[in-house]
C-alpha positions, 0 to 999 in steps of 0.5 A, a space after each residue: 167336510 169332516 176336517 177341522 171345526 164344523 162350518 155349519 153354513 158350509 155343511 148345510 149347503 154341501 150335504 144336499 148338493 153331494 146327495 143330489 150329485 150321487 143320485 145323478 151319478 147313479 144314472 151312469 151305472 150301479 154303485 156298490 152298497 158298501 160305497 153308498 153306505 160309506 158315503 151316507 155315513 160320512 154325510 150324516 156325520 157331517 150334517 149332524 151339527 147342522 141338524 143339532 143347531 136347527 133343532 135348537 133353533 126350532 126349540 127357541 122359535 117354538 118357545 118364542 111363538 108360545 110367548 108371543 101367542 100368550 102376549 096376543 091372547 092377553 092383549 085381545 082379552 084386555 081390548 075386549 074388556 074395554 068400553 067401546 062406547 066410552 073408551 079410556 083414551 089415556 089407557 089405550 095410548 098407554 097400552 099401545 106403547 106397552 104392547 109395542 115395547 113388549 113386542 119388540 123386546 120378545 124373542 122372534 119365532 120362525 119366519 112363518 109363525 112370525 108372519 102370522 103372529 105379526 098379522 095378529 099383532 097388527 090387528 090389535 094395534 089397529 083395534 086401538 088406533 081406530 078409536 084413538 084416530 076418531 077421538 083425535 079427529 074430533 078433538 082437532 075439529 073442536 079446537 079448530 072451531 074454537 080458534 075460528 071463534 076466537 079469531 072472530 072476536 076481532 070483529 066484535 065492536 062491543 069490548 065487554 062482549 068480546 072479553 066475556 066471549 074470550 074468557 068463555 072460549 078459554 074455559 071451553 078449550 081447557 075444560 072440554 078437551 078430550 084426554 087424547 094426545 094430538 100430534 105435537 106440531 098440530 097441537 102447538 100450532 092451534 094453541 098459538 093461533 087460539 092464544 093470539 086471538 084471545 090475547 088480541 081481545 085483552 090487548 084491546 082492553 089494555 089499550 082502552 084502560 091505558 087511554 082512560 088512565 091517560 084521560 083521567 091524568 089530563 083531567 086531573 092536571 086541568 083541575 089542578 091548574 083551575 084550582 091554582 088559578 082560582 087561588 
């Protein structure tokens, strides 16, 4: 083991195995202390690079644990300071993104510490996700109701009322929107349905206006023909 450059992984495996084998051989009879001391000194020397590496790794892991604990402390304090009754959804979404990026870029602690810290971090993310999920569900339901109301305009026989309702629904869609991001696919799908239903009402107006313009043109032609005939 002591020949050449130290193979850390090999020494980490071999030294405990050799010690165990020595103890097994003790069962067959006593061994001189000089032989044991020689053997023990060789193993200690062989294991020294392993111990040094593990000590360095332990120091790195300890520093990483302190850093991650500091992040969690700051995030818990920030979350506790938020208004639970009127949360700032944009701030929550931005903070969530910031936390995930910071957590991923921070050095990792040891395995056990990392598991504990991960549970703490997941609890923080869950504390942000809960109000965001509730707000998204409410906003989704609001938009679905507006889509249903816009689609019902196709049954309105009074074009004036249909147009007035379509404009009102468009204001509600824009002005009452919660400042929370929906899934892009769902957001676009609802908007397309809503826009199509509102556009249908305005298309009815355009058709009626075109028909009225055509009728006026016909009447004007008839009037001109009558004037020419009278002349």
